[in-house]
C-alpha positions as CSV (number, residue, x, y, z in Angstrom):
1,Q,166.7,-51.7,113.3
2,V,164.3,-48.9,114.4
3,Q,160.6,-49.5,115.5
4,L,158.2,-46.6,115.3
5,V,154.6,-46.4,116.7
6,E,152.5,-43.6,115.8
7,S,149.6,-42.2,118.3
8,G,146.9,-39.5,118.4
9,G,144.5,-40.3,115.5
10,G,141.2,-39.9,115.9
11,L,137.9,-38.3,114.3
12,V,138.0,-34.6,114.6
13,Q,135.4,-31.8,113.0
14,A,136.5,-29.6,110.2
15,G,138.6,-26.7,111.4
16,G,140.0,-28.5,114.8
17,S,143.3,-30.1,115.7
18,L,145.2,-32.9,116.2
19,R,148.8,-33.8,117.6
20,L,150.1,-37.0,116.5
21,S,153.2,-38.4,118.1
22,C,155.8,-41.0,117.0
23,A,157.7,-42.6,119.6
24,A,161.0,-44.3,118.3
25,S,163.3,-47.0,119.2
26,G,166.1,-48.4,118.1
27,S,169.7,-47.1,116.8
28,F,170.6,-43.6,115.8
29,V,167.1,-42.2,116.1
30,S,168.4,-38.9,117.1
31,I,170.5,-38.3,114.3
32,S,168.1,-39.6,111.5
33,T,165.7,-37.6,109.7
34,M,162.2,-38.2,110.6
35,G,159.3,-37.8,108.5
36,W,155.5,-37.8,108.3
37,Y,153.3,-38.8,105.3
38,R,150.1,-39.9,104.7
39,Q,147.9,-42.0,102.4
40,A,144.7,-41.7,101.4
41,P,143.0,-44.3,98.7
42,G,145.7,-43.7,96.3
43,K,149.5,-42.9,96.6
44,R,151.5,-42.3,99.7
45,E,152.5,-38.3,100.0
46,L,155.0,-36.6,102.0
47,V,153.8,-34.1,104.7
48,A,156.8,-32.8,106.5
49,T,160.6,-34.1,107.4
50,I,162.8,-32.9,110.2
51,T,166.5,-33.6,110.5
52,G,168.3,-34.5,113.6
53,V,169.4,-31.0,114.1
54,G,165.8,-29.6,114.1
55,S,165.9,-28.5,110.3
56,T,162.2,-28.9,108.8
57,D,160.8,-29.2,105.4
58,Y,157.2,-29.2,104.6
59,A,155.5,-30.0,101.4
60,D,153.5,-26.9,100.0
61,S,150.1,-28.0,101.0
62,F,150.8,-28.1,104.3
63,K,152.9,-25.2,105.2
64,G,151.2,-22.7,107.8
65,R,148.7,-25.5,108.8
66,F,151.0,-28.2,109.9
67,T,154.2,-28.4,112.3
68,I,156.7,-30.9,112.9
69,S,158.7,-31.1,115.8
70,R,160.7,-33.4,117.7
71,D,162.2,-34.6,121.1
72,N,165.5,-36.4,120.9
73,A,165.4,-37.1,124.6
74,K,162.5,-39.1,124.2
75,N,163.0,-40.5,120.7
76,E,159.8,-38.6,119.8
77,V,158.5,-36.9,116.7
78,Y,155.2,-34.9,116.9
79,L,153.1,-33.5,114.0
80,Q,150.7,-30.8,115.1
81,M,147.8,-30.6,112.5
82,N,145.7,-27.3,112.7
83,S,142.3,-26.0,110.8
84,L,141.9,-29.6,109.5
85,K,139.9,-30.3,106.8
86,P,137.9,-33.2,105.4
87,E,140.5,-33.9,102.8
88,D,143.0,-34.4,105.3
89,T,141.7,-37.7,106.2
90,A,143.9,-40.5,105.7
91,V,146.4,-42.9,107.4
92,Y,149.6,-40.8,108.6
93,Y,152.9,-42.8,108.8
94,C,156.1,-42.1,110.7
95,N,159.0,-42.6,108.8
96,C,163.0,-42.8,109.9
97,R,165.6,-42.4,107.4
98,Q,169.3,-43.3,107.9
99,D,170.7,-42.9,104.4
100,W,174.1,-43.4,105.7
101,R,173.5,-46.8,106.1
102,G,170.3,-47.4,103.7
103,G,167.6,-47.8,106.5
104,N,164.1,-46.5,105.8
105,Y,161.6,-47.5,108.3
106,W,157.8,-47.2,108.7
107,G,155.4,-47.4,111.4
108,Q,152.2,-49.0,111.4
109,G,150.3,-45.9,110.7
110,T,147.4,-43.9,112.7
111,Q,144.0,-43.1,110.7
112,V,142.9,-39.5,111.1
113,T,139.2,-38.6,109.9
114,V,137.9,-35.1,109.7
115,S,134.3,-34.9,109.5
116,S,132.6,-32.2,107.5
């Protein structure tokens, strides 16, 4: 089992920045693929993922504005969000995927609101 706790959300003006954090606990977190997703009214969408060795992948909409990183010593994952827009308003979720044993875990989410 893996537990995920997000933090760092809040209210920010358009053009501003926020840094989300995800604290992970449980087995094999350091070798798991971690990701950030978001959900506005509608479907949940991928923002970015990072593997245990630090390889990153971003959905096209976020390239250049958002940066995912991780600290395996702390079992934490981060999402640095810059140049925020009102349409970035959503609940942001941390995800931990352990494909080799069928694990797929989610945090409770953190609200990000960008005002115009």
